[in-house]
Residue, then its C-alpha position, 0 to 999 in steps of 0.5 A: m499500499q502507499i501514500k502521496g507524499t503530500a500526506v507524508a510532509s506534515i509529519v516532520p513539521f508536526i513534530q518540529k512545532k510540538f516538540p521541537d528539542r526532540y526531533y531528532e530523537w523520533l528521527q533516530a528511532l525510525t528504522p532505516k529505511s523509514r529514516g531514509i525517506f525523512e532525511g531525504v528530499l520528500l516529493a508531494s508527488s511521489w509515492y512512498p511505503l504506507q508502513e515506512a512513510l507513515i505507519e511507523p513514523t506515526e507509531k514512534m511519535c505515539e510512543l516518544f510523545f503521547g505515552g503510546s496513546d493514539q492521541g498523537a495519531w489524531a493530533g497528527g491528523e488534524f495538523s495534516a488537515e490545517h497544514g495541506l488545506k491552506g491557501v485558496l483551497k482553505f477559502f473553498i472550505k470555509a465557504g463550503s459546508p460540512q455536507f461539501i467537505i465529506k462529499r470531497a472527502t471521497a476524492i481527496f481520499t484516493s489521491y492520498y491513499r492507494p489502494g484505498k476507497i471512500e464513500v459516504l453511507d449517509t449524511s444529514a444537516s448534522h452528521a455524516r458516516l464515511k465507509i473506508s474499504e480497500f485499504t489493505e494496510c490498515n492500522t488503528l493509528i491510520e485510521c486515527r489519523i483519517a479521523g482526525w484530518m476529517r475533525q480538522a476539515l470540519r473546524i476549518c469549514g466553520c463547525s465549532d465542535p465536530d464529534v468523530q468517532i471511529e465506529q467500526s474498525a478494519a484494523s480491529g478485525a472489521d471488514h471495513t472502516i466507518i468513521a461517524c462525523s456529527w457537528 
C-alpha cells in the first residue's frame, strides 16, 4: 500500500513544532528505511510505502511523545488537515458546508492513499458516516489520523465542536472502517 508525499509531508513540521527539542530523537528511533524517507528529499508528488512513511513514524511519535496513546495520531491528522488545507483551498473549505467537505473526502482520500476507497454511507444536516474499504494495510493509528484529519477539516469549514468517532475498525478485524461525524 502507498501514501502520497503530500500526506507524509506534514509529519516533520508537526513534530518540529510540537516537540522541537526531540525531533532528532524521533528520527533516530525510526528504522533505516523509514529514516531514509525523512532524511532525503520528500516529494509531494511521489508515492511512498505506507508502513515506512506513515505507520512506523506515527507509532514512534505516539510512543515517544504521547505515552503510547493514539492521541498522537489524532493530533497528527488534525495538523495534516491544517497543513494541507491552506491558501485558496482553505478559502473554499471555509465557504463550503460540512456536507461539501464530506463529499470531497471521497476524492481527497484516493489522492492520498492507494489502494483505498472511501464512500459516504449517509449524510444529513448534522452528521455523516463514511466507509473506508480496499485499505490493505489498515492500522488503528492510520484510522485515527484519518479521523483527526476529518475533525480538523470540519473545524476549518466552521463547525465549532465536531465529534468524529471510529464506529467500526478494519484494523480490529471488521471488513471495513466506518467513521461517524456529527457537528
